N, C-alpha and C positions, 0 to 999 in steps of 0.2 A: 379533325374531329375529338379529338381527346379533348377530355376538358382542361382546362389551363389550371395550373396550381397557384394561382392568386387569387386574392379574398374576391369573394363574388359578394357586393353590396347589394341589398333589396331596403330604397330610403328608409321608410320608417313604417312601422307597425300602428294600427289601428288604436291602440292607448299611446301613442305616441313615441315609444320606443325607436331610437335607432337599431335597427338590423344589420348583424354583418357575417357572411360567412365564407368559410375557407372556400369552398367551390361551389359550384352548382349541384352538387349531389347532394350536398349537405342544407341545402338553402330545400331545396324538393323534398326531401326525407323530413324536414322540420314541418312543410307544408303538408306532405301527406298524414303526417301524426296528428296536427291541429285538425286537420278536418276528420278523420277519423276519431277524434276525442273528444273535439269540441271544444268550448270555452265554459271550461267547469269550476272555475273561479267564483267566486261571487266578486262581485262587482258592487261599489258603493253606490248608493242611490241616485248622486247627481252625477255620475259618471253615463255620459256618452259612449263609452264603447259596446259594441254589440256582443251579445252572448248568442256563440253558434251552434246549432244540437248538431250532435254527430251524426257522421253519415254512415252508411255501411260500406265496408270495404270494395265491394265491388264498383260503387259508384267513386269510391277516393281513386279507383285504378282507372276508371273509364275518363276522369277530369284530367289525370296527367300525362294520357295518349291523345287527350286533346290540347295538350299542352306543348304536343309532339317530343318529350322529352326520353330520349334513350340512352343506355349506356352499353360498352363493348358486352359481346355474349362471348365469353373466350371458351367454354366449352362447345360452341357450336362451329367455331372457327378453325382454321386447319392451314397448314402450309405445307409448300413443297419447295425443295432445295434439290441443286444438282448434286451428282458424286462427289465427295471432299477427295479423291484419291486421282489424281495425274495418271496418264496412261501415256505410252509409248507408240507410235505405228511405225508400221514396216521402214519408214526412212529414220526412225530414231528423233523424230521432232515430237515434242512435249504437247500434249492436248489435256485438257481438259473437258469434261462432257459436259454439253449443256442440254436443253431441251431447245430444237430448233427444225425450223419447218422453211422449205425455199420452196420459191413457185418456180414452174416451166413453162407456165403460158396464160391464158389471161382468166383464166379459170383461179376462184380463190383455194388456195392450200391449206387444209387446217389438219391439227392433230389434239386430239385431247391428251393436255400436259398432266390433269390432275383430279379428281373429283373428290368432294366431303363424305363424309360417315354417312350413312343413310337418317334420313331426318323422321324422329317421328312425331306423331300430332302434336306431341307436349310442345316441340321444340320451335312447329311451323305457329303457334298458337301465341310463342312469345316475340318472336321475329319480326323487327320492324325496317329493317333495310339491309343491303347487303354490298359489298364493291369489294375489287379485286386491287392488290398492291403488286406492282411487278418491279424487279430487278432486271432491266432486258436493255437491247437495244435493236437497232436493224443490222445491215451490213454494212454500213458505215460510209458508203459514199452514196451520190444519187445526181442524175442527170434528167434533163424533163423528159418525157414521153411524149410519144407523137402526138399527144391532144394538150401538150403543153402543161401539164399539170405539176404544179409542185411540193403537190400533197403526200403523206404518207399512206403505203400500201404494205404496212407489218403493223400489226398489231394484235387483240387479246377480246377473246367472246366468251361471255357468261354465259351460261344455260342450263336446263335441266337433262340429267341422268339416269335413265333406269334400265340397269340391268335383269335381264332372265333369272339370272343365277343368283340374285338377291335373294333372301330369304324374310323374313321378319326383320323389322329394324332395329330389334334390340338381341339378334342372334350376333353371335361372336363374328362373322365376315362383316356385319352391316356394321358395328362400330368402326369399322376401320377405311381410311382413306383408302383411295384406290391411285396409283400413280402411272406415268408411263413408261414404259417398259417392263410390266407385268405382265401377268396371264390376262389382264381385263386390257393392253390398251389397244389391241386390236378389234373392240366392239363397239367402239364410237359411233362407227356408221348405222349400224342397225339398233344402238340401243337409245337414242337419242329421243324425248317424249315428242311426239307430233301434237298437233291441235286435233279436233272431233272434226274440222270440215271433213269435206268428201277428199278421197286418197290424192287427188291429181290436184289438188291445192294446197295441201298439207305442206307447212312448213316448220321446221325443226326450231324447238325451243329455245334460238339462243339471240342473243342480244348484245352489240358492240361494246365492248368495258371502255376501253381505251386505247390510242394508237401509240406508238414508237417515237419517241424526240427524232427528226429527220438527220439521218448521217453523222451518226453519233460513233464514234471506233472506242468509246468504252462503256460498261453499263451504267445507266441510270437508273432512278428509281422515277415509277412513272404511279400514280397514282388515277387509279379509273374510275368512273362515273359512279353515283351513289344510284342504288337502285333502292327508291323508298317506298312507301305506304303505296302510294297509288302506283306504282309499275307492276308490267303484267306479269311479273314473272309469279307473284303472289296470287295470281287466280288460277294458276296453275298447276302449282308446287301440291303433291300430294303425300302423304305418310309412305315412307320406304323410298323415296325420290332420292336424287344426289344432287348437290349442285357441283356442275363441273365447267374447270377453266379450260378454253381453246386458242392454239397459239397458232397464228394466221399471215399469212402473205399471199399476194396476187401481182401477175405479169412478171415476166424474166428478169431475172438478176435482183428480185426482192426477197428478204430474209427477214427472220424474225429469231430474234435467239433470246435465251430466259435463263439467268442463274439462281433464280428464285422468287415462288411466287405467295401470295396469301391470299385466301376468302376471308374478311373480315365482316362477321356479322355483329350487326348491333340488334338491342333486345328493348323491348319497352320496360321501362322503369317501373318496378312492382316490388317496393320493398317488403320484409317482411314488419310487422307491424305488432307490435305486442301491449 
C-alpha cells in the first residue's frame, strides 16, 4: 500500500519534455497544480502545445478521486498493542498478556479487541479505504476436522461500533480509542450497529478481514483485505461511529492470539493548492 520511494516517471509532457518525479505523490501534486492553474505561459504561435484553462478546485479533487489515488490518513488510523509488562501466574510461569479468544463449540467465539476514536463527518468524507494489520497466530497446531477441512478457523473481523455512552465525536471521550479490558470491553454484543432490515433478519455490520496462517508457533504479520470505496462499510458508517476489530475463533481447539493490531485508513488525495 505504501508508495515506493523510487523515482516515478511519466513519459513525456505535452511540450515534449521528459518528466520524472521522486514519488507518485509528487506526480499527483504536480498534476493537481497544473489542472488548477491551467497553462498560463504564452506559447509561440507555431507551437502545437495546448493551452489549458484553469479548473475549479472541486473539479480537480474529483479528477484525483477518479484516478483512485489515495494516501495514508494517520490522524484517523489507530493501533492496539498488548501490555508490555509480563507477569507470573500461580505456578511461577512467566506469561505475557495477549488478546486471545478460544472456541469451545461449533459456534463462533468473538471478542472486541479495540475500536477507533469516533469518526466525525469531515473524517468520513475523506476516507477512501480501511484495512486491518495484525501480529497474530492461531493455536499452533492443526488436525483435519470431521468435514475434512484444512482451512483456518482463526480470524479477524472489522466492523462498525457505536456505544450508547458516546457523546458528540468531538467530545473528550469520543477522541479516544477503546480497548479490550477497559470498561467498554463488555459492550460489544449490544453496541454493534445493525442494518435497518426487520429485527429478525438484522445482522451485525461486521466483515471478515483476514485469517491467521495455519498452525504457526510464532506471531506473524497478517495484512487484511482492503475495504475500498465500493465496500458496504461506507454505506453504513455515520458520524459518531467507530471502526472496531474483533478477534475470532470457531470449533473446539481453535484459538486466535494477537499481540498487536492496527486500523490503517487511507484518504482521498486532496492537496492544499495555493
